[in-house]
N, C-alpha and C positions, 0 to 999 in steps of 0.2 A: 347873543352869547349864551352858551349852555349853563344851566345851573343844576346842581345835583342835590337830592334830598334823601334821607334815610326812610321816609314813609310818605304816604299819601296824606296831604293836608286837606283842609275844607275847600280851598280854592281849586286844588286838583280835582278833588271828587266832583265839584260843581261842573268843571270842564268836561270830565269824563261823561258825567250823566247827560250832558247836553249834546253829545256826538251821536250822530246816527250810524256810523261806520268806525271800525277799528280793524287793525291788522295784527296778525299774530306771525312770529318768526321762530323757527326752530331749525336745528341741524344735527345730524349725527356726528359721533366722534371721528369717524373715518373721513379723512380729507377728500376721498374720492366720492364720498356720498353727496346727495343732493340737499341744499339749503331749501327749506320751505318757507313760503310767504303767503298768508292766506287772508283775504278780506272776510269781515264778519259784519253782520248787521241784525236785524230782526228783534231789537230791544233785547238782546241776549247777554248783556254784560252787567255784573253787580260788583260793587265794592262791598266786601264783607267786613273789613277792618282796615285801619292804616297801613297794614302790611300783608293783607289777603284779599285777593278778588277771585272771581269765577265767571266762567261764561258757558252757556249752553251751547253745544256744539251739534249741528245737524248732519245727517247722512251726506257723505259726498263720495266722490270717486276714488279717493284715497283717504288715508288715515296717518298722515306723516307726523303731525304733532304728537299724537299719542305714542307713536313708535319712538320718536325722539327724546320725548320726556321720560319714557319708560327706561331708555338706554342711559341718558345723562341728566335729566331733569331740567336742562336749560330751555328757557322761553323768554321772548321779548314781545311785549305788546305795545302797539303804537296807536296813538290818536292824533289826528290833524284837524285843525279848525279850517273848515271849507267856507265858512261865513264869520262875521264878526272879526274881532282882532286876531291877527295871526298868531299861531301857537302850535307847537308840537310837544306832545308828552309821551315819553316812553317809560314803561315799567319793566324792569329786569328782575328775573327771579327764577325760582325752581318751581316746576309744575308737577301735577298729578292728574291722572285720568280717574274720574268716578263714573262707574257704570251702574245702569239700572239694576235694582235689586240689592245694592249694598246699603249699609247702614248710613253711609255719608250721602248717598243718593236721597235716601228718605229725609235727610236733614236739609239738603240744599234745593231739591227739585221744587218744593213750594214757593221759591223765590222767582221762579220763571214760569212763562206761559210755555207749555211743552206741547208742540204739535207732534204728531206721530213721526215726523221726520227727526225728532231729537234722538240722538244715539248715545251721547255721554255729556258729562260736565268736566271741564277742564278747571282746575283750581291752580292759582299760582301764589306762592308765598314771596312777596315783594321784598327784594334785597336793596334795590336802588330805583330812584325815581329821578327821571331827567326831563327838563323842559328846555326848550330851544325856540328861536324866533319864528320860524315858519313863514318867513318873508317870501320864499319861492313857491309856497303852495297856493294854487289858484283858487278863485272863488267857484263854488259849485252850489247849485240850488237843489235841496232835497224835495223830491216829488212823491215819494212813497216807497213801500217795501215791494219787492217782487213776490209772487205767490207760487211760482213754479215748483219749488222744493216741497211745499206742503201739498200741493196737487199731486206731484210725482209720488210721494210717500203714501197719501191716501189711496191713490190708484193701485199701488203695490200691495197694500194691506200689511198686516204684521207678519204673515208667513213669508210674503215676497221680501220684505225688508230684511228678514233674518237670513234668507238665502243670499240676497244681494251683499249684506255685510260679511257673510262667510266667503263670498267670492272676492270682494274688493277691500275690505276693512281689516282683515287680520295681519297683514304684513305691509310694511312701507314699500315704496318703489325700489328701495335698496335692499329689500329682503328682511328688514327687522321686525321683529314681532311687535304688535301693538298690545294695548291693555286688553283688547277683545280677544286675543289669541288664546284659546283654550276655554273661553267663556261661552262660545256659541256651539 
């Protein structure tokens, strides 16, 4: 049975910190727009307080989450237990994109290992926490992180990444501007 909480408690935090993967979901306001769901890993998630979280976001082929939260703020983050007792934990909140060079970036970036592939930090102010059974989630064994994103970014270098971001990360697939729009 689902249970709702107003903030992240110690048990939630311990569960979050033990997970190797999480998923983010966001959507534009336009009903014709595309809902985005992305898997994340690389020890990139941090609980900042009982009502605030952040994750380091690496370069990708799109930048949907940034566009959606710029437009309407909505973000959902989900963690699933793939080992141990079954559990699903969702964080519902309002997001913000933090870009390199900003005061907030200088505050938050020391909390993360930042490979060259890092493009932004997403913050979410948590409005609701939900836990549910997770009985249908299968067991999976964690065997390590992939290194392709880091190698890809290192191969491109800073100039190559800036060009890539200008081509692929300024607008969502639905044409919405991201927080990077006008910054590159």
